[in-house]
N, C-alpha and C positions, 0 to 999 in steps of 0.2 A: 747831850751825850749820855748822861746817866739814865735819862728816860728811855733812850733807844736801847741801851744795854739791858735795862729791866724788861723791855719788851722781848728781847732775845731770850732772856732767861725764863720768861714766863711760859708756863705750859698751857697751850691753848688747844683743847681737843676740837677736832673738826671731823666731818664725815669722810668716809673712805672715798666717796665720789669727788670730793673737793680737792683731793691731794693724791696725785699719781707719782709713783717712784719708778715709772718705766717698766711695770710688771706685765704690760700687755704685749710684749714681744712674742712673735710667733715661734714656737719651738721647732727645732730642726729635727725632723723625723727621718728614719731610714738612713742612718750613717752616723759618723762621729758628730757629736754636738758642735754646732758652729762656734767659731771663736766669739762671735757677737753674743751668743747665749752664755758662754763661759764668763764673759765680762759683766753680764747682768747679775751674776750670783754674788751673794754675800756669804763667804765662807766663815764658819765659826767653830770654835771648840767650846763645849758645854761642860758644866760640872758633871763628873761621873765617878762611880765607885763600884768596886767589886765586893765590898764589904756591906754595902747598903742596898738591899733589894730594890728599893724605890728608884735608885739611880743607876742601876746596871745597864739600863737600855738607853742611857744618854751619852754613852761613850761614842767617840767617832768624830769625823769631820762632817759638818752639816751645812746645808744651804738654809739661810734664815731670812724670813720675811718680816721686817721690823714693823710693818703696818698691822699685821694680824697676830704676830707672835708665833706663826707656824714654822715648823722645822721639817726639813727633808734630809734624812741621813744619806750621805754620799759614800761613806766607807767607814768601817769600824776602826777605831784607834784609841789606845789608852795612853795617858801620860800620868806619871806618878800615881797609879791607880791601886797598887796593891803592895803592901809589905806582908811578910810572912806572919799572918795571924795578928797583925796590928790594925786597930781601927783607925779609919781616917780621922784626921783632926778637924777642927771647926772650919778651917779655911776651905776644905773640900778638895778632892782630887781634880787635877787639871789646872790648879792654880799655878801661876808662874809661866803660863803659856803665852806665846806671842806668835801671830801668823803674819806672813809677808808673802809677796810674790816676786818671781824672778824669771823673766822670759816666759816659758810655757810651764813653769813649775810653781806649785804652792810650797812655801818654805815654812816649816815649823821650827821655831826658835825656843829652846828651853835649856835645861841643864841635864846632862852634859852635852846634849846632842843638838845639831842642826839636821833635820830630816827633810829631804826634798821629795815631793810627790808630783807625778805626772798629772797635768791639769785635766786630761781627758779621762783616764782610768783611775786616777788617784792611787796608782801603784807606787810603792816606795821606790825611788830611783837610787838614792844613796843616803848614808848617814855619815856625818863628819863632826869633828869636835868643834866646840866654840872657839877654841884657840889651839894653835899647834904648839909643839915643844919649843923651848923649855916651858914647862907648865907653870908659868908665872901667875896665872889667873885661876888657880885651882878653886873650884866651887863657885866661880863667877861666870856670868854670861852677859854678852852684849845683845840687846834686843831692840829692834826697830825696823823701819822700812829698808828694803834693799834697793839700791840704785844699780840696775843692771846695764847691759850694753846699750839698749835702746834709750833708757832714761838718761844715761850718762851723756849720750850724744845730744839729747834735746835740752838738758838742764845745764850742762857744763860741769857737773859734779863728778869727781872720780868715783869709780865703781866701788861698791862695798856695802856693808851694813851700817846704817846711821842710827844711833840711839844711845841709850844709857847702859852702863854696866850695873849689874845687880847681883847681890849675894844670893844666888839661887839655892845654895845648900841650906840656908836658913829657911827658905820657903818650903822645900820638899821635906826637910826633916821635921818641921812643924806639922805638916800634913800627915807624916808618918806617926805622929803621936809621941815624938821624942822630946818636943820642946825645941825651939829654934837654936841653931848652932851657927856661929860665925864662920866666915870663910878663911882660907889661908891668907894671912896678912900679905898685902901686895903693894908694891911700889908702882903706882900708876904714872903715866907721862904727865909732867908738870907738877909733881908733888915731891916734897923732900922726905916724907916719912911714909911708911906703909899704911895702907887703909885696910881695915878688917871687916867692918860690919856694913858700911854703906858708902856710896859715892854717888850723889844725886845731882850735883850742879854742873857737871861737864858732859856736853854732848859730843860723843866720840864717833869716829869712823873706823871700822875694821876693814882694811883693804881687801878687795876680792882676791881670793886665792892665796892669801898670806900664809906662808909656812911658819913664820916666827911667832905669830900671835900678837904682833905689835898693834897698838892702838894709836890713832892719830887724833889729838884734841881738835874739835871743830869750833866749839863755842862754849863759853862759860856763862851760866845763867844764875840769876837770883830772882826770887827766893829759891833755895836749894832743896826743893821737894819734888823734883821731877821723877818720873818713872816711865818704863817702856809703854805701859798701857795708855799713857797720856801723850802719845806721839803719833801723829798722822801726817802722811805725805799728801800734798795737794798739787797735782801736776798742772791743773788749770791756772792756779795762781803762782805756780813755780816756787814752792816753798814748803815749810813744815809748820804744822800746828803743834804747839807744845802746851801742856796743861799743868796746873797745880791744883791744890785743893779747891780753890775758888776762882781761878782765872784761866783764860785761854788766850794764847798769844800766837801771832803769825810771824814767821821769820823767813824772809825771801832769800832766794839763792842769788848771790851777787859775786862776780869775779871768781867763780869756781869754789866758793865757800858759802857760809851761812851768815847772813847779816843780823843786826839787832831787830827787835820787835817793831813792826810797823803798826800793828793793831793789838791792843790789849783789852780783852773783854773781861769786865768785872762781873762775876756771876753770883754776887752776894745778895742780889735783889730777891724779892719774893718769887717763888716760895722757898728760897734757899736760905732763909734767915735763921734756920736751925743751926746752931754752932756745931752739932754733931754730924751734919750732913756734908759729904764731900764728893767731889768728882772722882769717879773710879776708873773711867775709861773714855777715850775719845776715838772716834773712827770717822773717816771721810771716804765715801764711795765715789771714785773718780768717774765712773760711767753714768751712774744714776744720779749723781750729784746731790747727795744729802749727807748730813752729819748725824751721827749717833752720839749722844752723851749719856753715859751710864752713871747714876748717882747711887751712893751707898749710905745707909744709916744702920749701925749695928742693932740687931734685934728686930728690925723691921724689913718689910720687903724692899727689894731694890726697885729703882725707877729707871725708865729708859725714855729719853727725850729724842724725838726725831725732828731735825731742823732742815729746812730747805737750803739751797745753795746760797741764799742771801742771809743765812744764819737767823732765820725767823722760825720760831717754834711752831710746829704744826700738829703734832700728834704725841700723845703720852699714854701708851698702854701700861697703866700702873700695875695691872694684875699679872705680870709676866713671871713673877716668882711664886714659889710654893711654900706655904706654911712657915714663912719667915726665913727659909733657907735661901742661900744665894743660888738662884737657878738661871739667871740671865747669862748670856754668853760670856765666856771668860776672855776670848780673843776673837778678833775680826780681821778679815782681809778681802781684797778684791783686786782683780787684775787691772792695772793702769794703762798698759800699752799693748803693743802687738807682739806676736811670737817672735823668736829670733829670726834674723835674716838668713842664717845658715844652719843646716843640720850637720853636726860633727859626730862621727861614730868611729869606733876603733875595732878592728879585728885583732884581738889580743895576742894571737900567735899564728904565724905562717912559717912553714919549715920546708927545707930540702936537705934531709940528713938521714944517715943510717941510724937504726935503733938496735936494741938488743935482739938476740935470737934470730938474726938474719932479716929483720924487718927493714924497710926503707920507707921513710915518711915524706910525703909531699902534701901541698895544700892546693885545693881548687876553690876559687872564689866565685860565688853565685850572686848576681845582682838582679833586682826587679824594681821597676819604676811603677808604682801603683797609680800615679797621676796620669791624666790624659795629656799633659804637656810634656815636651821633651825635657830631659835633664842632663846637665853637664856635671860630671863628678871629677873632683880633684883627688888624686891618690898619692900619698907620700908615705915613706917608710920612717919608722921611729928612729932607726939607726942612721938614716941619711935624710935628715929633715929638710935639707936645702933643695932636694930634687923632687919633682912631682911629675906625674903622668895624668893624662886626661882621658876620660871615657865618656862617650855620648850614648845616651839611651833614648829611643823614641818613647812617646807616650805609651804606657802599659807594656813597654819592652823589657826584655830580659837578656842576660849574657852570662856565660861562664868563662872564666879565665883559668885554664889548667896550669898547674905548677906556677902559681901566681908570684911566689918569691923570685923565681928566675925571671919572670916577665917584668918584675919591678927592679931588676938589676942585681939581685942577690944570688946566692948559690954558687956552685963551682964554676959556672960559666960567666959569673959576674964578679962581684967583689969578695966572694968567698964566705960571706956571713950566712950561716945556715939556720938561724933562729931570729925572727924579727916580728914586728907588728905593723899593721897598716892603719893609717888615719885617712878616713874618707870624708870629704866635705862636699855638700850639695846644697842647692837652694832649699830653704825650708818650705814644706808643703803640709799644712795642718791636716792631719789624718791620712796623708798620702805621702809620707816621707819615704825616701829611698830605703829599700830592704837589702841588707847585705849579710851574708853568712858564708863561712868557709867549711869545707869538709877536709879534715886532715886524715889521710888514709895511707895504708900500706898493702901490698900484696899479701895474701893470707900466709901465715907461717906454716900451714900444712902443705907439703909439696904437691899432693894430688890436687887440692883445691886451688893452689896457686897456678898449677898448670892449666886449670880450667878457667883462669881469669878471675878467681874469687878474691875479694878484698875485705878488709876490716877498716872501719873509719869511725870518726867522731865528729859531731857538729860543734862548730865554733861560731856562735852567733855574734854579731856586732854588739858592742856595749856602748853606753852613752858617753859622748864627749871623749876626752882622753883619760879620764879618771875612772871610767867604768862604774861598777856598782860598789864604790868604796863604802865600807862600813867599819873599818878598823880604827877605832878611836885610839889616839896616842896617849898612853899613860906612862909616867916615869917608873911607877911601881905597880904591882898588882892591887895594892891598897894604899891609901894615903891617910895618915893620921891628922886630924884637924881638931884643935882644942880638946884634946883628950879623947876624942871619939875616932871612929874608923868609918870611912866611906863604906856603905853597904852595897855590895854588888848584886843584891837581890832586886834592886830597882830595875824595872824592865828596860830602861834606857841605858843602863850601865853594863849590861851583859856584853862580854867581849865577842868579837868575831871568832868563829870556831872552825876547826877542821876535825872531822871524825875519820880516823884511820881504821881500816878493817883488818884486824889481826885474829879473827875468829878461827881461821885455819892458817897456822904459821906458814909463811912463804907464798901464800896464794897471790897476794897483791903487793905491789910496790906503789909508792905515793910520791908525787912531785908537786911542787908549788912554783908557779910562774908569776913574775912581776913585770909590768910594763912601766918604765920610767921615761916619760916623754918630756921631763923637765931639764933644766940647765944645770942642776946640781945632783949629786949622788943622793940616793934614797936608802934609808936604813929600815930593814924589816926585822922584827924580833918575834920569835916563837917561844911560847911557854908550854912545856909538856904537863899534862894532868890538869891541875887546878890551883887556884890561889890558896886553898887549904894546905896543899903540899908545900907551897912556897912559904906560907906563914909558919906552919907548925914544925917543919922539918929542915928549914934552912936550905932547901934544895934537895935534889934527888940523886945527884951523882956521887955522893959520898965524900966530896972534897970541900964541902961547905959553900960551894957556889950554887946559885939557883939553877933550876932545870930549864934554863933559857939558852937559846942560841940565836945569834944575830948574823945577818949578812947584808952587804951593801950591794946596791944595784947602781952601776955607773949612769951618768947622765945619758939620755937618748940611747937606751939599750933595753933589751929584753933578757931577763935572767930566769933560767929554770934550774931549780935545785932539787936534789933527792933528799927527802926528809929522813929516810933511813940512813943516809950517809952523814947527815948533819948531826944526828944524835947518837951517842954511844950505845952499845948493846945493853949496858947496865941500866939504862933508862927504858929502852925499847922493849926489853924482854920482861920487865917487872912491873910496869905501871900502865894504867889505863891510857890508851892512845887517843886522847882528846886534847887538841892543841889550841891555844889562844894565839891570835894573830894581831899584831899591832904594827903600824908603820908611821913614820913621822910626818907624812902628809898624804892626801888622797892619791890613789893610783889604782890602775886596773890590776887586781890580783885574782889569779885563777888556780884551780886545783885539778889534778888528774889522778885517777886510781887505775893502775894498769895490771891486767892479769898476766902473771909471770909465765904461764904456759902458752896462751894464745897471743899475747901482746896486745889484745884489745883493751882500749882505754875508755873510761867515762870522763868527760870533760865538764867541769862545773865552773861557770864564769864568775863566781862570787864565793866569798867565804860565808859560812852560815851565820845568820843574824836572827836571833829569836826575839819576838815581841809578844808580850802578853795578849792573849786573845779572849774572846767571850763567845757566846752562842751565835753572835752575828758575824764572827770573824772566821768564816769557813773558807779557808784556802783549799783549792781543789787540784787534783791530778786527774785529767780526763780519761786516762786509761791505765788500769793495773790488771794483772792477770795471774792465773794459775791454769794454763791451758795448753793443749798440744798444738803444734804448728806444722808447717810443711817439712818434708824431707826428714822426718823422725825427730824434729826439734820439740822441746817442751819448755815453755816460757813461764818464768816466775818473776815476781816483782819484790825487790827489797827497798825499804825506806830508810834513809839516813837523815837524822834530824838533831838539832841542838835544843829541841823542845825541853823546857823545864818549868813545869807548872808548880806554883806554891801550894796548890791544893792536892795534886795527885802524884807529884814527884816523878815516879817512873811510869805512870800511866798516861796514855794519850787519848783524849776524847776524839773519837773518829766515827765516820759514817761511811758506809759502802752502798753503792747503788748498782746492783747487778744489771748487765745489759739486757736488752729486750730479747736476745736470743738465748740467754742463760735459763736453764731449767733447774738449777741447783739452789743452794742457800735456802732450803726449806720452802722453795716456791715463792720467795719474796719478790714482790713487784715494785715495792717502794724503796724506802731506805732502811738499812740495818744500822743501828747505833750501838756502840760498845766502847768501853775503856780498854785499850790495848796496852799490853806490857811488852816492852822491848827486851833486848838482850845486851849484855856487855860486848864491846868490840874486842874482847880478848878472853882468855880462859879465867873462869871465876875462881878456881882453886889457887891459881897464882896470885890473883888479886887479894884474896883473904890472907894468905900466908905473908905476903909482903906487907900489908897494912898492919897486921898484928905484930910483925917484927919491929915496926917503927912506932907503935903505939899511937897511931893516928886516931883522932876522936871519932872518925867514921868507920873504924875497923869492923864493928859488929853489924853494920847495916848491909853487908853483902853487896856493896856496890850501889847503894841507893843513890839515885840521881845521875847514874852513869849509863843507863840502859838506852843507848842512843841509836841502835839499829833494830829495825823491825823486819826480820827475814820472812820471806814468803807471805807478804802482807795480806793477801786474800785469805789464806788459811788461818790467820790470827783472829778472824771473826768466827766465833763458835758456829754460827749457822752455816758457814761455808767450809768448815774444816775437813769435811769428808768428801768434798767435790773435787773431781779431777779435770773438769772443764768448765771454768767459770771466769769471767772477766767483767769489768765494769768501771765505774768512776769512784774515786776516793776523795773524801774530804776530811780535814782535821781542823781542830780549833787552834788557830795560829794567826797572829796579827801581822806577820811579815812573810811575804812570798819567798824571801831568802832564808826562811827557817828550816827548809828541808829540800830534798830532792829524791827521786826514785831512779832505780836501775832495773829495767826489765831485761832479762837475760836467759840464755839457754846454756846447758852444760854439755860439752862434747864427751865422747867416750874416753878421752885421755884425761878428763877432769878439768880441762880448761873451759872458760866461759867467754861469751861475747854477748853484747847487747847494747841498748841505748838508754839515754837519760831523758827524763822529763822533770821539770821543776814543779813547785807549787804554782798554781795560777792564782792571781790576786782575788780577794773577795769581790764578787760582782763581775768578774771577767773583764773583757775588753769591748769597747763599742765597735771595733772593726779589727780584723787581723789580715795581714798580707804575708805571703810566703814566697820566697825565692827557692831555687834549688829543685824545681820539679823537672827532673831529668828522665824523660820517657825514652825507652829504648830497650835493647836486649839485655843490658847489664843490670838494670834495676826494675823493680816493681814499686809502685807508689800506693800507699795506703793513706786514707784521710780519716782522722778521728774527730768526732763531735760530741759535745756534752752540753746539756742544758742545766746549769747550776741554779736557775731561778726556781725556787720551790713553789712559786705561786702561779707562774704564767707559762703558757706555751710560747715557744720562740721559733720563728721561721728563719733558717739560715740560708742565705743566698750565696751560692758558690759560683764564681765567675773565673774562667780560665782564659789567659791570653798567651799567644805564642811569642816567640822571641822578637818579632817585629811589631808587637803590640796589637795584633788582630785578635778580636774575641772569637774563640773557637767553641766555647760551650758555656752554658749558664743553666743552673738547676737549683730549685728550692727544696730544702729538706726541713720538715716540720718535726720538732722534738717537744714532747710533753715534759713537764717538770721532772728533773732527774734522769731523763732518758739519755742514753749514750749509745754510740755505735762506732765501729771501725770497719771501713769498707774500701775496696780498691778504688782508685781515682775515677776510673770510667764509670763504675757503679754509682759512686757518689754524684757524678755529673749526669746520670741518667743515660749514659752511653753504653754501647756494647763493648765488651772487653776486646782490646787490641785495635780499637777504632781510631785511637789517637796516633798521628804520625810521630815518628821519633823526633826528638828535639828538646829544647829548653823552654820551659813555660813559667809563668807567674800566676799565682792563685790569690784571689781575694775572697775572704769569708765575711760577709756582711750580715749581721743579725738584724732583721727587720723590726722596726718599732711597731707597736700596736697603738696608734694615736687615739683610736676610739676609746681605749681603756687606760690611756695614760702610761703605757708600758714602754720603757726604753729597752730595746733588745741588747743582750750581751752575749759575747762569744767565748767559748772554751774549746778551741780547735787546735789540732796539730797535724803535721804531715810526716810520714815515715818514708824515707828512701831506703829500700830494702835490697841488698845485694842478692841477685838471683842464684848465685852459686853457694855462698856461705850462709845466707839468711840474716847476716848482720844488718842492723838497722841504724840509720842516722836520722835523728828526730829533729825536725824544724818546729819551733814553737814561738 
């Protein structure tokens, strides 16, 4: 037995030809990467640093080939990468990371966040807390493999995260140069006294969707030197590999739990007889069926052993670290199973109700099935979860349901509920899932335009699952004191979800917040006006000693829309910067609207702002921004709203502008224009100065530094374009989160009222394919298609395919865009058709960026569609 174990531990180099890890799979070109190719990948987080030039280009999520040590960056991403002016510690940034998979999502586990990424585009789906309230585990994280619906069905294990709890505040504070700090003393299940610094012997489960943060002990192990990096799930053997400094043991799943070790591998044989050498990470790839063992020896390069499925060492690329610094991957993951069986989406608001100033709002639901196979859709209301309706769509078919709330049984002709949300469930189709979006609209408030049939509306796209783009981490306070220190909110992962209210012109806009609670218990949402500095230094802003916070409850199975102006008193609204923090006690779909008080036109944002530290690789894009005249005397400008807060530039935004091919302005620029842009305060600066000086705030003399979150007339903020009256193009900014900003492109009427449409940031590297519902061709609307090529290196061919309501292909056309090229064209023009040649009806559109296999280029898409009212010119943007 010992001889066999020594053979396992021995590092036996062999040639590449003698050992294949399944790298020869044929890539899937011209479309979303196949699920089989996704399962081949080894996702990793590497050491990275914004303070160390040699390591700035290692941030992100990468695909790693352990045979060659080659990396391919899949998307930019920073974790614990920057303190304000503090040098990274010896552990290096990214330490404390753990990667797992869940359904069709890559799951990043660290402190304080769990961040979910879509497997195809690696766009952030949502951010949630490690534990819900009460915050009994402050500073701690549970890290380990995720047992999702599919794996739960095959293994018999309850769903959840399986792993060890770790004092992560100690890890990130050490990396910040502070020296390690312990966590909040915590009473863990099965213990009689609180634990502060470490808990390494109990293997826990955090139940899926747990709102309380409770942990369930699964197994107690000895010796007690376990950690998350030494945990790997093995679906083939149906169990977990758990490591220590010198051992690796296998624990099978039995009876819905974890059994004792059936195999214990002693790894102390040669060449591991150095007492200072220990096992640092264990990973098992369930598709390619190999093990990775990472060894660490302080002051020397790390080593990586690659073992086959029989646990026999085959390859040891010893030179994978640089200059003695830890440069091997910090965290590993691979997809173990299939995508989910069902695709669940939520339309977060549907209405049938009167509004202010004579408006009346209803919702039309648009559906498109991008798949060639028919689809059956189950539709239920959040307020009436027991009842469902069914919709059938043919392959590539579309449908519009007008006044969908009444169709679903609400409104005055039904049960009287005038605000609700819809949950749509359909079979999962990888890369071809059901597309759903609503248009919430009203007849125009202008009597003349209303008489002509003019409308104003806003796009309400479906959001993922029933929790939407949750990013509102639950905190009991704005800061928490631990061992004499204070949690620093400058960590990129700790920034709160934010709302930016626009008070630049008093009374121009009103602001609403909506919450969808599809759960069985009430949900509490808390808003904090201004910032934690106000909270800390002033004891609150309302003069009564209470903090500038207001809370409201959302009953079970309901949708609640609140007026932010009504929630906070004038003493706060009129005197302090209108930037709000949003927290809720569990994940939920939270949305935001800003409504013009003259026209009634609204901009709908299906997420609260969530800023992530970016680098030069983190270019999130908006495919169209403008300062340009339009039809019927309109003039369109774009404003940017962002929670961006860079530790280096504070008020300045690193941005790029790419004028369209038709533009002749911006000094004749044909490539990109790069500039640091400075925003403006969302309220009057003189009021800000006077108020802060009166209360002796430490930031009083900085004239609102760090609060300039609106960038009005975005195109004109670029010096080269500031004198142009007709220029549009694509915009990029340094931002790690696509939820870090949004734009509103609008026109101003003669009465001072505005109307327009919203576009969010698109994720770095775009999408592998995009599908659009809501292509309503007829006399009421005109359709524009926007395209942008955000690949700075390669030309991309975009294939546009249009299908009618019955699923028949009616047009297909290829548009070639050079790097940074962008356009906005009428639908028929974009399809190579004559204007007016498309029959009236509802259509679905697919934009497929073609890959260039000969040059190894995977095409990416940055497309949008505008549904423009022919009377008012108001646009509804699908993205």
